[in-house]
All heavy atoms as TSV, in Angstrom:
chain	resi	resn	atom	element	x	y	z
A	1	MET	N	N	21.045	-4.179	24.306
A	1	MET	CA	C	21.211	-4.109	22.873
A	1	MET	C	C	19.906	-4.387	22.201
A	1	MET	O	O	19.197	-5.302	22.541
A	1	MET	CB	C	22.250	-5.166	22.485
A	1	MET	CG	C	22.455	-5.265	21.004
A	1	MET	SD	S	23.899	-6.153	20.434
A	1	MET	CE	C	23.531	-7.824	20.934
A	2	ASN	N	N	19.590	-3.522	21.220
A	2	ASN	CA	C	18.319	-3.652	20.471
A	2	ASN	C	C	18.682	-4.137	19.100
A	2	ASN	O	O	19.211	-3.415	18.262
A	2	ASN	CB	C	17.620	-2.302	20.424
A	2	ASN	CG	C	16.222	-2.473	19.806
A	2	ASN	OD1	O	15.827	-3.547	19.433
A	2	ASN	ND2	N	15.537	-1.323	19.746
A	3	ASN	N	N	18.337	-5.408	18.789
A	3	ASN	CA	C	18.691	-5.995	17.522
A	3	ASN	C	C	17.469	-6.308	16.668
A	3	ASN	O	O	17.426	-7.264	15.941
A	3	ASN	CB	C	19.503	-7.263	17.789
A	3	ASN	CG	C	20.263	-7.756	16.534
A	3	ASN	OD1	O	20.429	-7.006	15.609
A	3	ASN	ND2	N	20.647	-8.997	16.558
A	4	MET	N	N	16.476	-5.449	16.804
A	4	MET	CA	C	15.249	-5.645	16.010
A	4	MET	C	C	15.231	-4.709	14.805
A	4	MET	O	O	15.461	-3.530	14.949
A	4	MET	CB	C	14.029	-5.365	16.886
A	4	MET	CG	C	13.840	-6.349	18.024
A	4	MET	SD	S	13.426	-8.010	17.479
A	4	MET	CE	C	11.852	-7.756	16.770
A	5	PRO	N	N	14.919	-5.248	13.652
A	5	PRO	CA	C	14.815	-4.355	12.457
A	5	PRO	C	C	13.576	-3.476	12.528
A	5	PRO	O	O	12.573	-3.805	13.151
A	5	PRO	CB	C	14.691	-5.353	11.302
A	5	PRO	CG	C	14.140	-6.575	11.888
A	5	PRO	CD	C	14.621	-6.611	13.295
A	6	GLU	N	N	13.649	-2.339	11.892
A	6	GLU	CA	C	12.503	-1.434	11.777
A	6	GLU	C	C	11.590	-1.961	10.680
A	6	GLU	O	O	12.011	-2.150	9.574
A	6	GLU	CB	C	12.930	-0.059	11.459
A	6	GLU	CG	C	11.763	0.968	11.450
A	6	GLU	CD	C	12.225	2.371	11.121
A	6	GLU	OE1	O	13.314	2.749	11.562
A	6	GLU	OE2	O	11.463	3.062	10.431
A	7	LEU	N	N	10.340	-2.221	11.021
A	7	LEU	CA	C	9.369	-2.779	10.044
A	7	LEU	C	C	8.316	-1.765	9.751
A	7	LEU	O	O	7.899	-0.957	10.608
A	7	LEU	CB	C	8.707	-4.032	10.599
A	7	LEU	CG	C	9.652	-5.197	10.937
A	7	LEU	CD1	C	8.830	-6.309	11.537
A	7	LEU	CD2	C	10.394	-5.664	9.698
A	8	LYS	N	N	7.832	-1.764	8.533
A	8	LYS	CA	C	6.737	-0.923	8.104
A	8	LYS	C	C	5.751	-1.777	7.299
A	8	LYS	O	O	6.128	-2.678	6.561
A	8	LYS	CB	C	7.187	0.257	7.198
A	8	LYS	CG	C	7.938	1.284	7.989
A	8	LYS	CD	C	8.125	2.512	7.085
A	8	LYS	CE	C	8.713	3.618	7.946
A	8	LYS	NZ	N	8.565	4.906	7.280
A	9	ILE	N	N	4.503	-1.443	7.436
A	9	ILE	CA	C	3.473	-2.098	6.606
A	9	ILE	C	C	3.428	-1.354	5.261
A	9	ILE	O	O	3.410	-0.112	5.215
A	9	ILE	CB	C	2.088	-1.960	7.289
A	9	ILE	CG1	C	2.087	-2.723	8.575
A	9	ILE	CG2	C	0.956	-2.463	6.361
A	9	ILE	CD1	C	0.860	-2.470	9.443
A	10	GLY	N	N	3.438	-2.092	4.160
A	10	GLY	CA	C	3.387	-1.513	2.789
A	10	GLY	C	C	1.981	-1.723	2.272
A	10	GLY	O	O	1.437	-2.827	2.278
A	11	VAL	N	N	1.423	-0.660	1.679
A	11	VAL	CA	C	0.066	-0.737	1.104
A	11	VAL	C	C	0.157	-0.399	-0.374
A	11	VAL	O	O	0.675	0.625	-0.790
A	11	VAL	CB	C	-0.883	0.247	1.834
A	11	VAL	CG1	C	-2.283	0.190	1.213
A	11	VAL	CG2	C	-0.926	-0.010	3.312
A	12	VAL	N	N	-0.393	-1.277	-1.210
A	12	VAL	CA	C	-0.501	-1.052	-2.657
A	12	VAL	C	C	-1.924	-1.257	-3.073
A	12	VAL	O	O	-2.742	-1.956	-2.394
A	12	VAL	CB	C	0.457	-1.971	-3.486
A	12	VAL	CG1	C	1.867	-1.727	-3.172
A	12	VAL	CG2	C	0.086	-3.435	-3.211
A	13	ALA	N	N	-2.316	-0.742	-4.241
A	13	ALA	CA	C	-3.610	-0.980	-4.811
A	13	ALA	C	C	-3.505	-2.112	-5.818
A	13	ALA	O	O	-2.574	-2.126	-6.593
A	13	ALA	CB	C	-4.166	0.291	-5.465
A	14	VAL	N	N	-4.409	-3.044	-5.750
A	14	VAL	CA	C	-4.408	-4.169	-6.659
A	14	VAL	C	C	-5.654	-4.091	-7.510
A	14	VAL	O	O	-6.771	-3.845	-7.071
A	14	VAL	CB	C	-4.388	-5.520	-5.850
A	14	VAL	CG1	C	-4.439	-6.694	-6.790
A	14	VAL	CG2	C	-3.147	-5.572	-4.996
A	15	SER	N	N	-5.474	-4.361	-8.830
A	15	SER	CA	C	-6.611	-4.327	-9.750
A	15	SER	C	C	-6.411	-5.362	-10.835
A	15	SER	O	O	-5.292	-5.688	-11.219
A	15	SER	CB	C	-6.696	-2.912	-10.417
A	15	SER	OG	O	-7.746	-2.885	-11.305
A	16	ARG	N	N	-7.492	-5.855	-11.315
A	16	ARG	CA	C	-7.488	-6.789	-12.478
A	16	ARG	C	C	-8.294	-6.136	-13.593
A	16	ARG	O	O	-8.838	-5.021	-13.417
A	16	ARG	CB	C	-8.130	-8.105	-12.123
A	16	ARG	CG	C	-7.328	-8.890	-11.066
A	16	ARG	CD	C	-6.091	-9.442	-11.684
A	16	ARG	NE	N	-5.300	-10.155	-10.664
A	16	ARG	CZ	C	-4.121	-10.607	-10.868
A	16	ARG	NH1	N	-3.514	-10.363	-12.018
A	16	ARG	NH2	N	-3.464	-11.234	-9.980
A	17	ASP	N	N	-8.403	-6.757	-14.712
A	17	ASP	CA	C	-9.034	-6.164	-15.872
A	17	ASP	C	C	-10.475	-5.730	-15.624
A	17	ASP	O	O	-10.932	-4.708	-16.135
A	17	ASP	CB	C	-9.048	-7.138	-17.035
A	17	ASP	CG	C	-7.599	-7.416	-17.552
A	17	ASP	OD1	O	-6.741	-6.561	-17.371
A	17	ASP	OD2	O	-7.400	-8.515	-18.098
A	18	CYS	N	N	-11.203	-6.439	-14.832
A	18	CYS	CA	C	-12.619	-6.174	-14.615
A	18	CYS	C	C	-12.872	-5.209	-13.466
A	18	CYS	O	O	-14.015	-4.820	-13.164
A	18	CYS	CB	C	-13.418	-7.487	-14.349
A	18	CYS	SG	S	-12.868	-8.335	-12.917
A	19	PHE	N	N	-11.833	-4.770	-12.758
A	19	PHE	CA	C	-11.925	-3.910	-11.598
A	19	PHE	C	C	-11.407	-2.533	-11.933
A	19	PHE	O	O	-10.228	-2.410	-12.290
A	19	PHE	CB	C	-11.145	-4.545	-10.398
A	19	PHE	CG	C	-11.571	-4.129	-9.068
A	19	PHE	CD1	C	-12.732	-4.508	-8.505
A	19	PHE	CD2	C	-10.725	-3.262	-8.345
A	19	PHE	CE1	C	-13.141	-4.177	-7.278
A	19	PHE	CE2	C	-11.119	-2.856	-7.048
A	19	PHE	CZ	C	-12.301	-3.291	-6.519
A	20	PRO	N	N	-12.139	-1.459	-11.778
A	20	PRO	CA	C	-11.722	-0.094	-12.115
A	20	PRO	C	C	-10.498	0.359	-11.330
A	20	PRO	O	O	-10.495	0.176	-10.093
A	20	PRO	CB	C	-12.889	0.795	-11.934
A	20	PRO	CG	C	-14.074	-0.142	-11.684
A	20	PRO	CD	C	-13.517	-1.465	-11.314
A	21	GLU	N	N	-9.539	0.912	-11.965
A	21	GLU	CA	C	-8.314	1.397	-11.245
A	21	GLU	C	C	-8.653	2.510	-10.267
A	21	GLU	O	O	-8.109	2.451	-9.140
A	21	GLU	CB	C	-7.356	1.979	-12.315
A	21	GLU	CG	C	-6.071	2.522	-11.723
A	21	GLU	CD	C	-5.107	3.094	-12.732
A	21	GLU	OE1	O	-5.221	2.723	-13.895
A	21	GLU	OE2	O	-4.246	3.902	-12.299
A	22	SER	N	N	-9.572	3.376	-10.606
A	22	SER	CA	C	-9.882	4.467	-9.667
A	22	SER	C	C	-10.511	3.929	-8.379
A	22	SER	O	O	-10.257	4.481	-7.295
A	22	SER	CB	C	-10.879	5.436	-10.345
A	22	SER	OG	O	-12.077	4.764	-10.712
A	23	LEU	N	N	-11.280	2.854	-8.440
A	23	LEU	CA	C	-11.826	2.295	-7.218
A	23	LEU	C	C	-10.719	1.691	-6.354
A	23	LEU	O	O	-10.757	1.917	-5.121
A	23	LEU	CB	C	-12.851	1.186	-7.576
A	23	LEU	CG	C	-13.589	0.555	-6.450
A	23	LEU	CD1	C	-14.375	1.613	-5.625
A	23	LEU	CD2	C	-14.581	-0.502	-6.959
A	24	SER	N	N	-9.741	1.082	-6.951
A	24	SER	CA	C	-8.617	0.524	-6.173
A	24	SER	C	C	-7.852	1.645	-5.511
A	24	SER	O	O	-7.490	1.535	-4.292
A	24	SER	CB	C	-7.668	-0.256	-7.081
A	24	SER	OG	O	-8.290	-1.412	-7.610
A	25	VAL	N	N	-7.547	2.703	-6.200
A	25	VAL	CA	C	-6.812	3.836	-5.644
A	25	VAL	C	C	-7.576	4.490	-4.529
A	25	VAL	O	O	-7.038	4.794	-3.478
A	25	VAL	CB	C	-6.403	4.836	-6.747
A	25	VAL	CG1	C	-5.848	6.102	-6.175
A	25	VAL	CG2	C	-5.453	4.189	-7.761
A	26	ASN	N	N	-8.913	4.657	-4.735
A	26	ASN	CA	C	-9.713	5.311	-3.648
A	26	ASN	C	C	-9.768	4.442	-2.444
A	26	ASN	O	O	-9.741	4.981	-1.308
A	26	ASN	CB	C	-11.132	5.560	-4.211
A	26	ASN	CG	C	-11.188	6.676	-5.211
A	26	ASN	OD1	O	-10.263	7.492	-5.295
A	26	ASN	ND2	N	-12.228	6.668	-6.027
A	27	ARG	N	N	-9.848	3.142	-2.565
A	27	ARG	CA	C	-9.838	2.227	-1.401
A	27	ARG	C	C	-8.522	2.284	-0.670
A	27	ARG	O	O	-8.488	2.299	0.510
A	27	ARG	CB	C	-10.172	0.796	-1.856
A	27	ARG	CG	C	-11.623	0.641	-2.192
A	27	ARG	CD	C	-11.839	-0.806	-2.645
A	27	ARG	NE	N	-13.286	-1.046	-2.853
A	27	ARG	CZ	C	-13.804	-2.197	-3.156
A	27	ARG	NH1	N	-13.002	-3.271	-3.267
A	27	ARG	NH2	N	-15.068	-2.343	-3.342
A	28	ARG	N	N	-7.422	2.346	-1.437
A	28	ARG	CA	C	-6.099	2.436	-0.799
A	28	ARG	C	C	-5.965	3.741	-0.017
A	28	ARG	O	O	-5.486	3.748	1.130
A	28	ARG	CB	C	-4.965	2.338	-1.846
A	28	ARG	CG	C	-3.596	2.367	-1.228
A	28	ARG	CD	C	-2.505	2.478	-2.252
A	28	ARG	NE	N	-2.534	3.834	-2.793
A	28	ARG	CZ	C	-2.234	4.169	-4.048
A	28	ARG	NH1	N	-1.863	3.217	-4.882
A	28	ARG	NH2	N	-2.313	5.373	-4.468
A	29	GLN	N	N	-6.448	4.832	-0.595
A	29	GLN	CA	C	-6.353	6.139	0.059
A	29	GLN	C	C	-7.267	6.146	1.352
A	29	GLN	O	O	-6.831	6.697	2.375
A	29	GLN	CB	C	-6.743	7.260	-0.861
A	29	GLN	CG	C	-5.723	7.498	-1.950
A	29	GLN	CD	C	-6.203	8.438	-3.052
A	29	GLN	OE1	O	-7.420	8.753	-3.140
A	29	GLN	NE2	N	-5.324	8.923	-3.864
A	30	ALA	N	N	-8.443	5.511	1.316
A	30	ALA	CA	C	-9.277	5.454	2.453
A	30	ALA	C	C	-8.630	4.613	3.559
A	30	ALA	O	O	-8.734	4.970	4.748
A	30	ALA	CB	C	-10.646	4.868	2.053
A	31	LEU	N	N	-8.000	3.510	3.167
A	31	LEU	CA	C	-7.287	2.726	4.122
A	31	LEU	C	C	-6.196	3.445	4.793
A	31	LEU	O	O	-6.035	3.423	6.030
A	31	LEU	CB	C	-6.757	1.434	3.467
A	31	LEU	CG	C	-5.889	0.549	4.345
A	31	LEU	CD1	C	-6.759	-0.154	5.400
A	31	LEU	CD2	C	-5.154	-0.482	3.527
A	32	MET	N	N	-5.395	4.171	4.015
A	32	MET	CA	C	-4.292	4.982	4.586
A	32	MET	C	C	-4.790	6.038	5.526
A	32	MET	O	O	-4.252	6.278	6.592
A	32	MET	CB	C	-3.464	5.654	3.439
A	32	MET	CG	C	-2.670	4.717	2.610
A	32	MET	SD	S	-1.341	3.900	3.525
A	32	MET	CE	C	-0.346	5.287	3.983
A	33	LYS	N	N	-5.877	6.695	5.149
A	33	LYS	CA	C	-6.456	7.748	6.002
A	33	LYS	C	C	-6.875	7.161	7.341
A	33	LYS	O	O	-6.606	7.733	8.405
A	33	LYS	CB	C	-7.587	8.435	5.285
A	33	LYS	CG	C	-8.204	9.579	6.037
A	33	LYS	CD	C	-9.295	10.196	5.242
A	33	LYS	CE	C	-9.928	11.396	6.018
A	33	LYS	NZ	N	-11.032	12.011	5.297
A	34	ALA	N	N	-7.619	6.089	7.317
A	34	ALA	CA	C	-8.121	5.441	8.525
A	34	ALA	C	C	-6.969	4.940	9.436
A	34	ALA	O	O	-6.993	5.140	10.605
A	34	ALA	CB	C	-9.061	4.305	8.221
A	35	TYR	N	N	-5.968	4.285	8.801
A	35	TYR	CA	C	-4.848	3.804	9.594
A	35	TYR	C	C	-4.034	4.937	10.276
A	35	TYR	O	O	-3.738	4.847	11.394
A	35	TYR	CB	C	-3.945	2.952	8.702
A	35	TYR	CG	C	-2.815	2.254	9.512
A	35	TYR	CD1	C	-2.998	0.972	9.950
A	35	TYR	CD2	C	-1.629	2.931	9.753
A	35	TYR	CE1	C	-1.983	0.359	10.678
A	35	TYR	CE2	C	-0.586	2.300	10.469
A	35	TYR	CZ	C	-0.816	1.057	10.943
A	35	TYR	OH	O	0.210	0.459	11.649
A	36	THR	N	N	-3.705	5.957	9.465
A	36	THR	CA	C	-2.890	7.031	10.037
A	36	THR	C	C	-3.678	7.812	11.101
A	36	THR	O	O	-3.036	8.330	12.022
A	36	THR	CB	C	-2.395	8.004	8.938
A	36	THR	OG1	O	-3.462	8.471	8.181
A	36	THR	CG2	C	-1.397	7.271	7.998
A	37	LYS	N	N	-4.980	7.846	10.932
A	37	LYS	CA	C	-5.787	8.568	11.949
A	37	LYS	C	C	-5.700	7.837	13.313
A	37	LYS	O	O	-5.633	8.433	14.362
A	37	LYS	CB	C	-7.248	8.704	11.482
A	37	LYS	CG	C	-8.101	9.429	12.442
A	37	LYS	CD	C	-9.534	9.530	11.913
A	37	LYS	CE	C	-10.436	10.255	12.907
A	37	LYS	NZ	N	-11.832	10.299	12.368
A	38	LYS	N	N	-5.712	6.526	13.223
A	38	LYS	CA	C	-5.709	5.721	14.483
A	38	LYS	C	C	-4.311	5.466	15.041
A	38	LYS	O	O	-4.105	5.496	16.224
A	38	LYS	CB	C	-6.427	4.388	14.220
A	38	LYS	CG	C	-6.608	3.564	15.436
A	38	LYS	CD	C	-7.544	2.390	15.204
A	38	LYS	CE	C	-7.756	1.701	16.535
A	38	LYS	NZ	N	-8.757	0.595	16.390
A	39	TYR	N	N	-3.328	5.164	14.118
A	39	TYR	CA	C	-2.008	4.782	14.562
A	39	TYR	C	C	-0.874	5.729	14.252
A	39	TYR	O	O	0.264	5.514	14.727
A	39	TYR	CB	C	-1.654	3.398	14.002
A	39	TYR	CG	C	-2.642	2.302	14.394
A	39	TYR	CD1	C	-3.560	1.788	13.459
A	39	TYR	CD2	C	-2.662	1.795	15.657
A	39	TYR	CE1	C	-4.458	0.814	13.826
A	39	TYR	CE2	C	-3.535	0.818	16.077
A	39	TYR	CZ	C	-4.450	0.306	15.147
A	39	TYR	OH	O	-5.337	-0.654	15.463
A	40	GLY	N	N	-1.124	6.691	13.397
A	40	GLY	CA	C	-0.007	7.568	13.019
A	40	GLY	C	C	0.644	7.088	11.743
A	40	GLY	O	O	0.276	6.034	11.190
A	41	GLU	N	N	1.633	7.881	11.264
A	41	GLU	CA	C	2.262	7.638	9.931
A	41	GLU	C	C	3.608	6.938	10.059
A	41	GLU	O	O	4.236	6.675	9.037
A	41	GLU	CB	C	2.436	8.934	9.167
A	41	GLU	CG	C	1.139	9.607	8.868
A	41	GLU	CD	C	1.351	10.903	8.124
A	41	GLU	OE1	O	2.512	11.286	7.827
A	41	GLU	OE2	O	0.358	11.598	7.839
A	42	THR	N	N	4.038	6.603	11.272
A	42	THR	CA	C	5.407	6.135	11.424
A	42	THR	C	C	5.605	4.697	10.967
A	42	THR	O	O	6.691	4.331	10.577
A	42	THR	CB	C	5.864	6.259	12.889
A	42	THR	OG1	O	4.978	5.509	13.689
A	42	THR	CG2	C	5.912	7.707	13.310
A	43	GLU	N	N	4.611	3.835	10.979
A	43	GLU	CA	C	4.814	2.410	10.703
A	43	GLU	C	C	4.084	1.956	9.469
A	43	GLU	O	O	3.819	0.715	9.319
A	43	GLU	CB	C	4.439	1.571	11.919
A	43	GLU	CG	C	5.319	1.874	13.104
A	43	GLU	CD	C	4.902	1.099	14.362
A	43	GLU	OE1	O	3.947	0.290	14.242
A	43	GLU	OE2	O	5.558	1.226	15.383
A	44	ILE	N	N	3.733	2.843	8.535
A	44	ILE	CA	C	3.029	2.457	7.326
A	44	ILE	C	C	3.666	3.205	6.111
A	44	ILE	O	O	4.132	4.305	6.259
A	44	ILE	CB	C	1.551	2.738	7.447
A	44	ILE	CG1	C	0.766	2.005	6.317
A	44	ILE	CG2	C	1.241	4.201	7.520
A	44	ILE	CD1	C	-0.696	1.895	6.571
A	45	TYR	N	N	3.639	2.522	4.980
A	45	TYR	CA	C	4.194	3.055	3.756
A	45	TYR	C	C	3.216	2.875	2.619
A	45	TYR	O	O	2.709	1.764	2.376
A	45	TYR	CB	C	5.525	2.331	3.404
A	45	TYR	CG	C	6.070	2.683	2.050
A	45	TYR	CD1	C	6.667	3.911	1.843
A	45	TYR	CD2	C	5.981	1.794	1.029
A	45	TYR	CE1	C	7.189	4.250	0.607
A	45	TYR	CE2	C	6.520	2.088	-0.232
A	45	TYR	CZ	C	7.122	3.345	-0.434
A	45	TYR	OH	O	7.626	3.654	-1.654
A	46	GLU	N	N	2.821	3.961	1.962
A	46	GLU	CA	C	1.942	3.887	0.829
A	46	GLU	C	C	2.808	3.790	-0.433
A	46	GLU	O	O	3.494	4.728	-0.744
A	46	GLU	CB	C	1.008	5.083	0.767
A	46	GLU	CG	C	-0.012	5.000	-0.343
A	46	GLU	CD	C	-1.031	6.129	-0.358
A	46	GLU	OE1	O	-0.860	7.094	0.438
A	46	GLU	OE2	O	-1.978	6.039	-1.155
A	47	CYS	N	N	2.698	2.749	-1.137
A	47	CYS	CA	C	3.543	2.493	-2.304
A	47	CYS	C	C	3.107	3.496	-3.460
A	47	CYS	O	O	1.923	3.591	-3.743
A	47	CYS	CB	C	3.353	1.045	-2.770
A	47	CYS	SG	S	4.399	0.690	-4.206
A	48	PRO	N	N	4.079	4.168	-4.102
A	48	PRO	CA	C	3.760	5.112	-5.151
A	48	PRO	C	C	3.321	4.399	-6.453
A	48	PRO	O	O	2.780	5.072	-7.323
A	48	PRO	CB	C	5.074	5.864	-5.370
A	48	PRO	CG	C	6.118	4.921	-4.895
A	48	PRO	CD	C	5.488	4.118	-3.782
A	49	VAL	N	N	3.542	3.086	-6.570
A	49	VAL	CA	C	3.071	2.368	-7.784
A	49	VAL	C	C	1.539	2.305	-7.611
A	49	VAL	O	O	1.040	1.739	-6.651
A	49	VAL	CB	C	3.664	0.939	-7.876
A	49	VAL	CG1	C	3.046	0.187	-9.029
A	49	VAL	CG2	C	5.166	1.031	-7.975
A	50	CYS	N	N	0.833	2.894	-8.578
A	50	CYS	CA	C	-0.624	3.047	-8.424
A	50	CYS	C	C	-1.351	1.734	-8.431
A	50	CYS	O	O	-2.223	1.497	-7.608
A	50	CYS	CB	C	-1.160	3.963	-9.485
A	50	CYS	SG	S	-0.705	5.671	-9.303
A	51	ILE	N	N	-1.031	0.845	-9.316
A	51	ILE	CA	C	-1.780	-0.387	-9.513
A	51	ILE	C	C	-0.853	-1.571	-9.680
A	51	ILE	O	O	0.150	-1.492	-10.423
A	51	ILE	CB	C	-2.693	-0.277	-10.756
A	51	ILE	CG1	C	-3.805	0.720	-10.473
A	51	ILE	CG2	C	-3.260	-1.614	-11.100
A	51	ILE	CD1	C	-4.793	0.348	-9.441
A	52	VAL	N	N	-1.134	-2.664	-9.018
A	52	VAL	CA	C	-0.413	-3.913	-9.220
A	52	VAL	C	C	-1.383	-4.860	-9.917
A	52	VAL	O	O	-2.385	-5.255	-9.345
A	52	VAL	CB	C	0.074	-4.499	-7.876
A	52	VAL	CG1	C	0.668	-5.856	-8.116
A	52	VAL	CG2	C	1.047	-3.541	-7.207
A	53	GLU	N	N	-1.062	-5.162	-11.179
A	53	GLU	CA	C	-1.927	-6.065	-11.959
A	53	GLU	C	C	-1.279	-7.411	-12.257
A	53	GLU	O	O	-1.899	-8.343	-12.686
A	53	GLU	CB	C	-2.319	-5.428	-13.288
A	53	GLU	CG	C	-3.210	-4.203	-13.135
A	53	GLU	CD	C	-3.567	-3.604	-14.463
A	53	GLU	OE1	O	-2.751	-3.642	-15.405
A	53	GLU	OE2	O	-4.670	-3.023	-14.563
A	54	SER	N	N	0.054	-7.514	-12.069
A	54	SER	CA	C	0.771	-8.722	-12.445
A	54	SER	C	C	1.990	-8.886	-11.552
A	54	SER	O	O	2.301	-8.070	-10.747
A	54	SER	CB	C	1.208	-8.642	-13.902
A	54	SER	OG	O	2.194	-7.668	-14.048
A	55	GLU	N	N	2.667	-10.026	-11.759
A	55	GLU	CA	C	3.879	-10.277	-10.983
A	55	GLU	C	C	4.969	-9.222	-11.282
A	55	GLU	O	O	5.761	-8.895	-10.402
A	55	GLU	CB	C	4.397	-11.676	-11.279
A	55	GLU	CG	C	3.503	-12.787	-10.722
A	55	GLU	CD	C	2.276	-13.101	-11.628
A	55	GLU	OE1	O	2.223	-12.575	-12.786
A	55	GLU	OE2	O	1.412	-13.842	-11.173
A	56	ILE	N	N	4.995	-8.727	-12.502
A	56	ILE	CA	C	5.986	-7.693	-12.892
A	56	ILE	C	C	5.723	-6.440	-12.067
A	56	ILE	O	O	6.679	-5.828	-11.570
A	56	ILE	CB	C	5.907	-7.397	-14.396
A	56	ILE	CG1	C	6.358	-8.684	-15.151
A	56	ILE	CG2	C	6.792	-6.179	-14.740
A	56	ILE	CD1	C	6.074	-8.562	-16.683
A	57	HIS	N	N	4.501	-6.032	-11.942
A	57	HIS	CA	C	4.153	-4.869	-11.175
A	57	HIS	C	C	4.469	-5.031	-9.681
A	57	HIS	O	O	4.825	-4.146	-8.985
A	57	HIS	CB	C	2.706	-4.449	-11.336
A	57	HIS	CG	C	2.343	-4.053	-12.729
A	57	HIS	ND1	N	1.168	-4.435	-13.335
A	57	HIS	CD2	C	2.991	-3.317	-13.616
A	57	HIS	CE1	C	1.122	-3.915	-14.549
A	57	HIS	NE2	N	2.239	-3.230	-14.732
A	58	MET	N	N	4.276	-6.288	-9.229
A	58	MET	CA	C	4.582	-6.587	-7.787
A	58	MET	C	C	6.029	-6.385	-7.495
A	58	MET	O	O	6.380	-5.762	-6.480
A	58	MET	CB	C	4.179	-8.001	-7.471
A	58	MET	CG	C	4.506	-8.445	-6.027
A	58	MET	SD	S	4.348	-10.211	-5.769
A	58	MET	CE	C	5.702	-10.826	-6.752
A	59	VAL	N	N	6.907	-6.807	-8.396
A	59	VAL	CA	C	8.333	-6.623	-8.222
A	59	VAL	C	C	8.677	-5.151	-8.220
A	59	VAL	O	O	9.499	-4.697	-7.436
A	59	VAL	CB	C	9.170	-7.354	-9.282
A	59	VAL	CG1	C	10.612	-7.048	-9.281
A	59	VAL	CG2	C	8.970	-8.896	-9.155
A	60	GLN	N	N	8.061	-4.335	-9.100
A	60	GLN	CA	C	8.294	-2.877	-9.143
A	60	GLN	C	C	7.811	-2.255	-7.828
A	60	GLN	O	O	8.439	-1.341	-7.318
A	60	GLN	CB	C	7.534	-2.280	-10.321
A	60	GLN	CG	C	8.059	-2.664	-11.651
A	60	GLN	CD	C	7.172	-2.159	-12.823
A	60	GLN	OE1	O	6.061	-1.773	-12.633
A	60	GLN	NE2	N	7.746	-2.212	-14.012
A	61	ALA	N	N	6.733	-2.694	-7.258
A	61	ALA	CA	C	6.231	-2.173	-5.994
A	61	ALA	C	C	7.194	-2.470	-4.855
A	61	ALA	O	O	7.342	-1.603	-3.975
A	61	ALA	CB	C	4.847	-2.727	-5.661
A	62	LEU	N	N	7.785	-3.594	-4.859
A	62	LEU	CA	C	8.727	-3.976	-3.769
A	62	LEU	C	C	9.955	-3.118	-3.884
A	62	LEU	O	O	10.555	-2.687	-2.927
A	62	LEU	CB	C	9.101	-5.455	-3.859
A	62	LEU	CG	C	7.967	-6.404	-3.505
A	62	LEU	CD1	C	8.471	-7.865	-3.739
A	62	LEU	CD2	C	7.535	-6.268	-2.059
């Protein structure tokens, strides 16, 4: 019997007022590209919420 849940790593871009949104998005995309090249796409999830700036955005990303 296999009683283990399926887990995925979730990736979001985080930005604050002094950090450009485009830089956060580009870093997230580079991370996704490197991870999927090495490990594949089955165990990672790229969150469609572009930027997480506050606790409200964090809840939306989840």
